Structures are given as C-alpha cells and as structure tokens.
TORKOLVEX-168292 format. One record per residue: chain; residue in three letters; x, y, z of N, C-alpha, C in turn; residue number from 1. Coordinates in steps of 0.05 Angstrom, whole numbers, plus 5000, padded with zeros to 4 digits. Atoms other than C-alpha are relative to their C-alpha. Layout:
// residues N
+--------+---------+------+------+------+-------+-------+-------+------+------+------+-----+
| cadena | residuo | n.xx | n.yy | n.zz | ca.xx | ca.yy | ca.zz | c.xx | c.yy | c.zz | num |
+--------+---------+------+------+------+-------+-------+-------+------+------+------+-----+
|      A |     ALA |    X |    Y |    Z |     X |     Y |     Z |    X |    Y |    Z | NUM |
...
+--------+---------+------+------+------+-------+-------+-------+------+------+------+-----+
This chain:
// residues 96
+--------+---------+------+------+------+-------+-------+-------+------+------+------+-----+
| cadena | residuo | n.xx | n.yy | n.zz | ca.xx | ca.yy | ca.zz | c.xx | c.yy | c.zz | num |
+--------+---------+------+------+------+-------+-------+-------+------+------+------+-----+
|      A |     MET | 5000 | 5021 | 5020 |  1433 |  7053 |  0293 | 5006 | 5013 | 4973 |   1 |
|      A |     GLY | 4992 | 4989 | 5026 |  1466 |  7066 |  0226 | 4984 | 4986 | 4977 |   2 |
|      A |     PHE | 5014 | 5011 | 5023 |  1439 |  7053 |  0157 | 5009 | 4972 | 4994 |   3 |
|      A |     PHE | 4990 | 5027 | 5007 |  1483 |  6992 |  0145 | 4991 | 4980 | 5021 |   4 |
|      A |     GLU | 5010 | 5019 | 4979 |  1462 |  6961 |  0212 | 4971 | 4993 | 4993 |   5 |
|      A |     TYR | 5027 | 5005 | 5007 |  1390 |  6968 |  0189 | 4998 | 4980 | 4977 |   6 |
|      A |     ILE | 5001 | 5018 | 5024 |  1404 |  6934 |  0122 | 5013 | 4973 | 5006 |   7 |
|      A |     PHE | 4985 | 5025 | 4997 |  1455 |  6882 |  0143 | 5000 | 4987 | 5027 |   8 |
|      A |     GLY | 5000 | 5011 | 4973 |  1443 |  6872 |  0217 | 5023 | 5010 | 5016 |   9 |
|      A |     SER | 4978 | 4991 | 4982 |  1487 |  6883 |  0276 | 5025 | 4984 | 4996 |  10 |
|      A |     HIS | 4975 | 5014 | 5002 |  1559 |  6862 |  0281 | 5005 | 4983 | 5025 |  11 |
|      A |     THR | 4998 | 5016 | 4976 |  1546 |  6826 |  0346 | 5005 | 4971 | 4992 |  12 |
|      A |     ALA | 4994 | 5028 | 5006 |  1577 |  6756 |  0345 | 4984 | 4983 | 5019 |  13 |
|      A |     TYR | 5016 | 5018 | 4984 |  1523 |  6709 |  0369 | 5011 | 4972 | 4998 |  14 |
|      A |     SER | 4990 | 5027 | 4999 |  1538 |  6638 |  0388 | 4987 | 4983 | 4978 |  15 |
|      A |     SER | 5011 | 5019 | 5020 |  1529 |  6583 |  0336 | 4993 | 4973 | 5014 |  16 |
|      A |     ASP | 5008 | 5024 | 4986 |  1515 |  6531 |  0391 | 4970 | 4995 | 4997 |  17 |
|      A |     MET | 5028 | 5007 | 5004 |  1450 |  6496 |  0375 | 4988 | 4991 | 5026 |  18 |
|      A |     LYS | 5014 | 5007 | 4975 |  1400 |  6491 |  0432 | 4971 | 4995 | 4992 |  19 |
|      A |     SER | 5028 | 5007 | 5005 |  1330 |  6462 |  0436 | 4982 | 5024 | 5004 |  20 |
|      A |     LEU | 5020 | 4979 | 4999 |  1273 |  6510 |  0423 | 4975 | 4989 | 4987 |  21 |
|      A |     SER | 5024 | 5011 | 5011 |  1203 |  6481 |  0415 | 4982 | 5021 | 4988 |  22 |
|      A |     ASN | 5019 | 4981 | 5011 |  1146 |  6513 |  0376 | 4985 | 5014 | 5022 |  23 |
|      A |     GLU | 5014 | 4988 | 4978 |  1111 |  6524 |  0442 | 5016 | 5022 | 5014 |  24 |
|      A |     GLN | 4982 | 4980 | 4988 |  1171 |  6561 |  0471 | 5002 | 5024 | 4982 |  25 |
|      A |     ILE | 4999 | 4978 | 5019 |  1176 |  6603 |  0408 | 4975 | 5017 | 5003 |  26 |
|      A |     ARG | 5025 | 4986 | 4997 |  1103 |  6621 |  0415 | 4999 | 5018 | 5025 |  27 |
|      A |     VAL | 4999 | 4985 | 4975 |  1113 |  6643 |  0488 | 5018 | 5024 | 4997 |  28 |
|      A |     PHE | 4981 | 4978 | 5002 |  1174 |  6685 |  0472 | 4991 | 5022 | 4981 |  29 |
|      A |     VAL | 5009 | 4981 | 5020 |  1141 |  6718 |  0413 | 4974 | 5014 | 5008 |  30 |
|      A |     SER | 5026 | 4988 | 4992 |  1076 |  6734 |  0450 | 5003 | 5029 | 5006 |  31 |
|      A |     GLN | 5000 | 4971 | 4995 |  1057 |  6806 |  0458 | 5008 | 5007 | 5028 |  32 |
|      A |     SER | 4993 | 4994 | 4973 |  1068 |  6801 |  0532 | 5030 | 5002 | 5004 |  33 |
|      A |     ARG | 4970 | 4999 | 4998 |  1143 |  6792 |  0520 | 5011 | 5023 | 4984 |  34 |
|      A |     VAL | 4991 | 4978 | 5017 |  1153 |  6841 |  0462 | 4975 | 5015 | 4992 |  35 |
|      A |     ARG | 5026 | 4986 | 5002 |  1096 |  6891 |  0466 | 4996 | 5015 | 4974 |  36 |
|      A |     THR | 5003 | 4985 | 5025 |  1109 |  6925 |  0399 | 4990 | 4982 | 4978 |  37 |
|      A |     LEU | 5008 | 5019 | 5021 |  1090 |  6862 |  0360 | 4970 | 4999 | 4997 |  38 |
|      A |     ASN | 5028 | 5005 | 5004 |  1022 |  6856 |  0328 | 4997 | 4970 | 4992 |  39 |
|      A |     SER | 5005 | 5028 | 5005 |  0990 |  6789 |  0312 | 5013 | 4990 | 4974 |  40 |
|      A |     HIS | 4988 | 5008 | 5025 |  1015 |  6788 |  0240 | 5030 | 4997 | 5002 |  41 |
|      A |     GLU | 4971 | 5002 | 4995 |  1087 |  6801 |  0262 | 5007 | 4976 | 5017 |  42 |
|      A |     GLU | 4996 | 5024 | 4983 |  1081 |  6748 |  0316 | 5000 | 4975 | 4983 |  43 |
|      A |     GLU | 5003 | 5023 | 5017 |  1058 |  6697 |  0265 | 5024 | 4997 | 4981 |  44 |
|      A |     ALA | 4977 | 5000 | 5019 |  1114 |  6716 |  0216 | 5025 | 4990 | 5014 |  45 |
|      A |     ILE | 4977 | 5008 | 4985 |  1167 |  6708 |  0270 | 4998 | 4971 | 5008 |  46 |
|      A |     GLU | 5004 | 5028 | 4993 |  1138 |  6642 |  0295 | 5006 | 4982 | 4977 |  47 |
|      A |     ARG | 4996 | 5017 | 5024 |  1137 |  6614 |  0225 | 5029 | 5000 | 4991 |  48 |
|      A |     ALA | 4972 | 4998 | 5009 |  1207 |  6639 |  0207 | 5018 | 4984 | 5019 |  49 |
|      A |     LEU | 4983 | 5014 | 4981 |  1239 |  6613 |  0271 | 4995 | 4970 | 5000 |  50 |
|      A |     GLY | 5007 | 5029 | 5002 |  1201 |  6547 |  0266 | 5013 | 4987 | 4976 |  51 |
|      A |     ASP | 4988 | 5010 | 5024 |  1226 |  6538 |  0195 | 5030 | 4999 | 5001 |  52 |
|      A |     ALA | 4971 | 4998 | 4998 |  1297 |  6557 |  0214 | 5012 | 4978 | 5018 |  53 |
|      A |     ARG | 4990 | 5021 | 4982 |  1303 |  6503 |  0267 | 5009 | 4975 | 4985 |  54 |
|      A |     GLN | 4991 | 5026 | 5011 |  1340 |  6438 |  0252 | 4998 | 4980 | 5022 |  55 |
|      A |     ASN | 5005 | 5021 | 4980 |  1316 |  6377 |  0290 | 4992 | 5012 | 5027 |  56 |
|      A |     GLY | 5009 | 4987 | 4975 |  1283 |  6423 |  0341 | 5020 | 5018 | 5013 |  57 |
|      A |     LYS | 4979 | 4984 | 4988 |  1347 |  6462 |  0353 | 5006 | 5024 | 4982 |  58 |
|      A |     ILE | 4993 | 4976 | 5015 |  1370 |  6531 |  0333 | 5022 | 5015 | 5016 |  59 |
|      A |     SER | 4979 | 4984 | 4987 |  1429 |  6578 |  0349 | 4991 | 5029 | 5001 |  60 |
|      A |     LEU | 5006 | 4971 | 4999 |  1427 |  6651 |  0369 | 5009 | 5013 | 4973 |  61 |
|      A |     ARG | 4990 | 4988 | 5025 |  1467 |  6666 |  0305 | 4978 | 4996 | 4978 |  62 |
|      A |     LYS | 5021 | 5006 | 5019 |  1412 |  6632 |  0263 | 4975 | 5017 | 5005 |  63 |
|      A |     ILE | 5022 | 4984 | 4993 |  1358 |  6669 |  0301 | 5005 | 5029 | 4991 |  64 |
|      A |     ASP | 4994 | 4973 | 5008 |  1393 |  6735 |  0289 | 4998 | 5004 | 4970 |  65 |
|      A |     LYS | 5001 | 4998 | 5030 |  1400 |  6722 |  0214 | 4971 | 4997 | 4991 |  66 |
|      A |     THR | 5028 | 5003 | 5008 |  1327 |  6699 |  0210 | 4984 | 5025 | 5005 |  67 |
|      A |     LEU | 5014 | 4976 | 4993 |  1301 |  6760 |  0246 | 5009 | 5023 | 4982 |  68 |
|      A |     GLN | 4990 | 4979 | 5018 |  1346 |  6806 |  0204 | 4987 | 4998 | 4972 |  69 |
|      A |     SER | 5014 | 5004 | 5026 |  1315 |  6775 |  0142 | 4972 | 5012 | 5001 |  70 |
|      A |     LEU | 5027 | 4988 | 4997 |  1246 |  6796 |  0168 | 5002 | 5030 | 5001 |  71 |
|      A |     VAL | 4997 | 4971 | 4999 |  1272 |  6866 |  0182 | 5005 | 5010 | 4971 |  72 |
|      A |     SER | 4994 | 4992 | 5028 |  1301 |  6871 |  0111 | 4975 | 4999 | 4982 |  73 |
|      A |     LYS | 5025 | 5002 | 5015 |  1233 |  6850 |  0083 | 4979 | 5019 | 5010 |  74 |
|      A |     ARG | 5018 | 4981 | 4987 |  1201 |  6903 |  0128 | 4975 | 4986 | 5011 |  75 |
|      A |     THR | 5021 | 5015 | 4987 |  1159 |  6849 |  0161 | 4999 | 5008 | 5029 |  76 |
|      A |     ILE | 4998 | 4990 | 4973 |  1183 |  6871 |  0230 | 5019 | 5023 | 5001 |  77 |
|      A |     SER | 4982 | 4977 | 4997 |  1220 |  6932 |  0255 | 5026 | 4991 | 5013 |  78 |
|      A |     ILE | 4974 | 5006 | 4987 |  1292 |  6934 |  0280 | 4996 | 4999 | 5030 |  79 |
|      A |     ASN | 5006 | 5001 | 4972 |  1263 |  6948 |  0349 | 4988 | 4974 | 5008 |  80 |
|      A |     ASP | 5012 | 5026 | 4995 |  1221 |  6885 |  0345 | 5022 | 4978 | 5001 |  81 |
|      A |     LYS | 4978 | 5019 | 5001 |  1284 |  6846 |  0326 | 5017 | 5001 | 5025 |  82 |
|      A |     ASN | 4983 | 4997 | 4976 |  1325 |  6875 |  0382 | 4986 | 4990 | 5025 |  83 |
|      A |     GLY | 5016 | 5010 | 4977 |  1269 |  6860 |  0432 | 5000 | 4969 | 5001 |  84 |
|      A |     MET | 5000 | 5029 | 5002 |  1265 |  6788 |  0408 | 5028 | 4989 | 5007 |  85 |
|      A |     MET | 4973 | 5009 | 4994 |  1341 |  6780 |  0411 | 5006 | 5002 | 5030 |  86 |
|      A |     THR | 4996 | 4997 | 4971 |  1342 |  6805 |  0483 | 4986 | 4977 | 5015 |  87 |
|      A |     VAL | 5015 | 5021 | 4987 |  1288 |  6756 |  0504 | 5013 | 4972 | 4995 |  88 |
|      A |     LEU | 4988 | 5026 | 5007 |  1320 |  6697 |  0468 | 5028 | 4996 | 5010 |  89 |
|      A |     LYS | 4972 | 5002 | 4989 |  1391 |  6713 |  0490 | 4998 | 4993 | 5030 |  90 |
|      A |     GLN | 5003 | 5007 | 4971 |  1367 |  6712 |  0563 | 4993 | 4971 | 5003 |  91 |
|      A |     TYR | 5008 | 5028 | 4998 |  1334 |  6645 |  0551 | 5024 | 4981 | 4995 |  92 |
|      A |     PHE | 4977 | 5017 | 5007 |  1396 |  6615 |  0517 | 5021 | 5000 | 5021 |  93 |
|      A |     GLU | 4979 | 4999 | 4978 |  1441 |  6639 |  0574 | 4991 | 4985 | 5024 |  94 |
|      A |     SER | 5010 | 5014 | 4976 |  1395 |  6606 |  0625 | 4999 | 4970 | 4998 |  95 |
|      A |     ILE | 5001 | 5030 | 5003 |  1397 |  6536 |  0595 | 5028 | 4989 | 4996 |  96 |
+--------+---------+------+------+------+-------+-------+-------+------+------+------+-----+
C-alpha cells in the first residue's frame, strides 16, 4: 500500500448500483465476528457512517468505499479495517 492509497483510497472501481442494506444488516457485517480487528468504537463509527450514507435504505459499493475511506482519513479506522469491511460487503453485494 502506498502513501497516496492511504490518503486517497484505492483506485478500484466499485459499482455505483444502489442495493438495499438495512441497519440490521450493517450491524451484522460490522460485528467483530466478521472483521475481528474492529473495536466497539470503530464498529459504532462505521455503523453510523454507513447508515447516514444510505439513500432510501440503499447504498452502492462506491459510496461505501468513499465513506470508509473518509473514516480512514480521519484515523477513525485503519486501512486494514476498511479493506476487511470492503471484502465482506463486496461478497454480500455479489450474492444479491
């Protein structure tokens, strides 16, 4: 991982297709059992940020990536936490 990736995020082109993601689903995906490096404060920050980023209960992988990158830039979560969350959520989005 380079310095610019840390600051600006990856150059991976995520889909802008909006898909349903409830607060309960966010909570399950963010739980420590899914991404073990997250502590309770980081979990809450991610849940709140993704919940706020949704539009009519829907969100895209691109929006999730930007939202999580914002938390990395603020040093709320680590780049590894972001990558772990993106892996979990990408798998979910591909399955629906």
